[in-house]
C-alpha positions in Angstrom: 4.9 -15.7 24.3 2.7 -12.8 24.6 3.8 -10.2 27.9 1.2 -7.3 28.8 2.6 -4.2 30.5 0.4 -1.5 32.0 2.3 1.9 32.9 5.6 1.5 31.2 8.1 2.7 28.8 9.6 2.4 25.2 12.8 1.9 26.5 11.7 -1.3 29.8 9.6 -2.8 27.0 13.5 -2.4 24.6 14.9 -4.7 27.4 12.4 -7.4 27.9 12.4 -7.9 24.2 16.4 -7.6 23.7 16.8 -9.7 27.3 13.9 -12.8 25.6 15.7 -12.8 23.0 18.4 -13.6 25.2 17.5 -16.3 26.6 16.0 -17.6 23.3 19.7 -17.2 22.2 18.3 -15.5 19.2 20.0 -12.2 17.7 18.8 -9.6 16.1 19.8 -11.3 12.4 18.1 -12.2 9.9 15.2 -9.2 11.1 15.7 -7.4 7.5 13.2 -3.9 9.0 12.0 -2.5 11.1 7.3 -2.0 10.2 5.5 0.5 12.1 2.5 0.4 12.1 -0.3 3.2 12.5 -3.8 2.1 13.7 -6.7 4.1 15.0 -8.2 2.5 18.1 -7.5 -0.5 20.0 -9.8 -2.9 18.0 -7.4 -2.6 15.0 -4.5 -4.1 16.2 -5.5 -7.7 15.5 -5.9 -6.7 11.9 -2.6 -4.5 12.1 -0.7 -8.2 13.5 -2.2 -10.5 10.6 -0.8 -7.9 8.2 2.2 -8.3 9.5 2.3 -12.1 9.7 1.6 -12.3 6.7 4.1 -9.9 5.1 7.2 -11.1 7.5 7.1 -14.0 6.5 8.7 -13.2 3.3 10.2 -10.4 4.5 11.7 -11.2 8.6 11.5 -8.1 10.6 10.3 -6.5 14.5 6.8 -5.2 14.3 5.4 -2.1 15.8 1.7 -1.2 16.3 1.2 1.8 16.7 -2.6 3.2 18.5 -2.7 6.7 17.5 -5.9 7.6 18.8 -5.5 6.1 22.1 -7.8 7.6 25.2 -7.4 10.7 26.8 -5.8 10.5 30.2 -4.6 13.0 33.0 -1.0 11.6 33.3 1.2 10.3 30.3 2.0 7.1 30.3 1.9 3.8 27.7 0.3 -0.2 27.6 2.2 -2.2 26.0 1.5 -6.0 25.0 5.0 -7.8 23.7 4.6 -10.6 21.5 8.0 -13.3 20.8 8.1 -16.9 19.1 4.7 -18.6 18.2 2.7 -15.6 19.6 4.2 -13.2 16.9 4.4 -15.3 13.4 8.2 -14.8 11.6 8.4 -11.7 14.0 8.8 -10.0 16.9 5.5 -8.0 17.4 5.2 -5.0 20.1 1.8 -3.6 20.9 2.2 0.0 21.4 -1.4 2.4 23.3 0.2 5.7 24.2 -2.3 7.5 26.8 -2.0 11.3 27.9 0.9 12.9 26.6 2.7 10.3 26.1 1.2 10.4 22.6 2.3 13.4 21.3 5.9 12.1 21.1 5.5 8.7 19.2 8.9 9.4 17.6 10.8 9.7 21.0 8.3 6.5 22.1 9.7 4.2 19.4 12.7 4.9 19.3 14.1 2.3 22.0 12.9 0.3 19.7 14.0 0.6 15.9 16.7 -2.0 14.8 19.8 -0.8 13.9 20.5 -0.1 10.7 17.8 -2.1 8.7 15.4 0.2 7.7 12.3 1.7 8.3 8.8 1.3 7.1 5.7 2.8 8.6 2.3 2.0 7.1 -0.9 3.7 7.9 -4.1 0.6 6.6 -6.1 3.2 7.5 -6.7 6.6 7.9 -2.9 8.1 6.9 -1.9 11.5 7.3 -2.1 14.4 4.5 1.5 14.5 4.5 3.0 11.3 5.9 6.6 12.6 5.4 5.8 15.6 7.9 4.9 12.5 10.5 6.8 12.3 13.7 7.1 8.9 12.8 6.9 9.3 8.7 10.0 11.3 9.3 11.8 8.4 10.6 10.6 6.0 8.2 12.7 5.2 4.6 9.3 4.6 3.3 5.8 5.5 4.4 3.0 3.2 3.1 -0.9 4.6 3.0 -3.8 2.6 1.4 -6.0 4.9 0.3 -8.8 2.5 -0.9 -9.5 2.4 2.7 -10.6 5.8 2.9 -14.0 7.0 2.9 -12.8 8.5 -0.5 -10.4 7.0 -1.9 -9.3 9.6 -5.3 -9.9 12.7 -2.8 -7.5 10.9 -0.3 -4.8 9.8 -3.3 -4.9 13.5 -4.9 -4.0 14.9 -0.8 -1.6 12.4 -0.6 -0.3 14.0 -4.0 0.0 17.1 -3.1 2.4 16.5 -0.5 4.6 13.5 -2.4 7.7 12.9 -0.7 10.5 10.4 -2.0 9.8 7.2 -0.3 5.7 7.6 -0.5 4.0 5.0 -1.4 0.2 4.1 -1.9 -0.9 -0.5 -1.6 -3.7 1.5 -4.2 -0.3 1.4 -6.9 0.7 -2.1 -6.2 -2.7 -3.6 -6.6 -2.7 -3.0 -10.2 0.8 -4.3 -11.0 -0.9 -7.6 -12.5 -3.1 -4.8 -15.2 -0.2 -3.4 -15.9 2.1 -6.2 -16.9 -0.2 -7.4 -18.9 -0.9 -4.1 -20.6 2.7 -3.7 -22.0 2.6 -6.8 -23.2 -0.6 -6.2 -25.3 1.4 -3.1 -26.3 4.7 -4.2 -27.3 3.1 -6.6 -28.8 0.7 -4.5 -31.0 3.8 -2.3 -31.7 3.0 -3.1 -35.8 0.4 0.0 -35.9 0.6 3.1 -33.7 -1.5 3.3 -30.2 -3.6 7.3 -31.2 -5.9 6.9 -27.9 -7.8 4.4 -24.8 -10.2 4.0 -22.5 -10.6 2.4 -19.4 -13.4 1.5 -18.2 -14.2 0.5 -14.2 -15.2 2.1 -11.1 -13.8 5.9 -11.1 -14.6 6.5 -7.4 -11.8 3.5 -6.7 -8.3 4.7 -7.5 -7.5 1.4 -9.7 -9.3 3.2 -13.5 -7.3 6.2 -12.6 -4.3 4.7 -12.0 -4.3 2.7 -14.6 -5.5 4.9 -17.7 -3.1 8.4 -15.9 -0.8 4.8 -15.8 -1.2 4.5 -19.9 -0.8 8.5 -20.6 2.3 8.9 -19.2 3.4 5.6 -20.8 2.3 5.6 -24.6 1.9 9.6 -24.8 -1.4 9.4 -26.6 -4.9 10.5 -24.6 -6.5 8.4 -23.0 -10.0 9.0 -21.2 -11.9 7.2 -17.8 -15.5 6.2 -18.4 -17.4 4.5 -15.0 -19.4 0.9 -15.1 -21.7 0.9 -13.1 -21.4 -3.0 -11.8 -17.5 -2.6 -12.1 -15.8 -2.4 -8.2 -12.5 -1.7 -9.7 -11.1 -2.8 -13.4 -13.2 -4.2 -16.1 -12.1 -3.2 -19.2 -9.0 -1.0 -21.2 -9.7 -0.3 -25.0 -6.9 0.7 -27.7 -7.6 1.8 -31.1 -4.4 2.4 -32.8 -4.5 4.8 -36.5 -6.3 2.3 -38.5 -9.2 2.0 -36.3 -8.5 -0.9 -34.9 -9.4 -1.5 -31.4 -7.7 -3.9 -28.9 -9.2 -5.0 -25.5 -8.5 -6.5 -22.6 -11.7 -7.1 -20.1 -12.7 -8.3 -17.1 -15.6 -9.3 -16.6 -16.8 -7.7 -12.6 -16.3 -10.7 -9.8 -13.8 -12.9 -12.2 -10.4 -14.2 -11.7 -9.9 -14.3 -15.8 -9.6 -11.4 -18.4 -10.3 -11.1 -21.6 -8.1 -10.4 -24.6 -9.6 -9.9 -28.1 -6.9 -8.7 -30.8 -7.9 -8.1 -34.5 -7.8 -11.9 -36.1 -6.3 -13.4 -33.2 -8.9 -16.3 -31.2 -9.8 -14.7 -27.4 -7.1 -15.4 -25.0 -7.9 -16.0 -21.5 -5.3 -14.3 -19.0 -5.5 -15.2 -15.4 -5.6 -11.2 -13.3 -7.6 -12.6 -10.0 -7.2 -9.1 -7.6 -4.5 -9.3 -5.5 -5.4 -8.9 -1.8 -4.0 -6.5 0.9 -1.5 -8.8 1.8 0.1 -9.6 -1.8 0.5 -5.3 -2.0 2.6 -4.7 0.8 5.2 -7.8 0.0 5.8 -5.8 -2.7 5.9 -2.7 -1.7 8.9 -4.6 1.1 10.6 -5.9 -1.2 11.0 -1.9 -2.3 12.0 0.6 -0.3 14.1 3.2 -3.1 11.5 6.3 -4.0 9.3 5.0 -7.6 9.6 7.7 -10.1 6.7 6.1 -11.9 4.4 6.5 -9.4 5.3 10.2 -8.3 4.8 11.3 -12.0 1.2 9.2 -12.0 0.0 10.5 -9.3 1.3 13.8 -9.1 0.8 14.6 -12.5 -1.4 12.1 -14.5 -4.6 11.9 -12.5 -5.2 15.4 -13.0 -4.6 15.4 -16.5 -7.2 12.9 -16.9 -10.8 12.7 -18.5 -13.8 11.2 -18.1 -16.0 10.3 -21.0 -19.7 9.9 -20.0 -21.2 9.0 -23.2 -18.8 5.4 -23.2 -19.7 2.2 -21.2 
């Protein structure tokens, strides 16, 4: 069921939602969180619904999609769309388009629509605020998610987010590297017979992935880690470890491939499935863990600033 409302209010939308759920014999049971997705324009709503549908299959939730840059009008009003049942996937979806002064009180607007006694997650898929915790909706949230990869200058965006980091902040560029971190952790543990003394990460340095991996390795191993530009890369194409005997262990993935090659001295090459993660996979992972991530905090607030670029390496 899709119902469109013009000139409505948050309270009226909440009343309609409750009535529809009652008529369908459905209560709030099974909803594990309220997911608020903030998008710049109405044109971004369909993509937000698609993302929320995939995530809600694992995390049943009420989804509120808020259009932040709605058109200016002289009167304060609200347009909304309610999707319940088959049109909303595994969730209830409410699209809110505040107009005029209504857009200045987003927290008041969504308050009647928040599920009680469940966490609130706010997600900015495109243009994050400089300080997510200071945003009117961010103040309501248990967790605040951004995606620096979708901005014109991802590393500059991460630097701004780092300066304003608050417990509960997270960025999908960090969860995008979970598979890399898992393989690298296993590789390092296996190579403990010789001490690793330095490392190098190769990739597209305008993308967060090689920088975040390098900063994580520097913190985890307490060694110097440099980054080097690969002009053919979109994300990461290689990580190289040097031990105290001068031997090198490497994990490389050719651009466009889903398979990485693990090279170790004296052993045959091992092939590792290391596909690029889709956005929905990153979001679902972040929704599994709603407590603060201290490692992410260390990496973006301290680690990124310490990285050095090796312009001579390719």
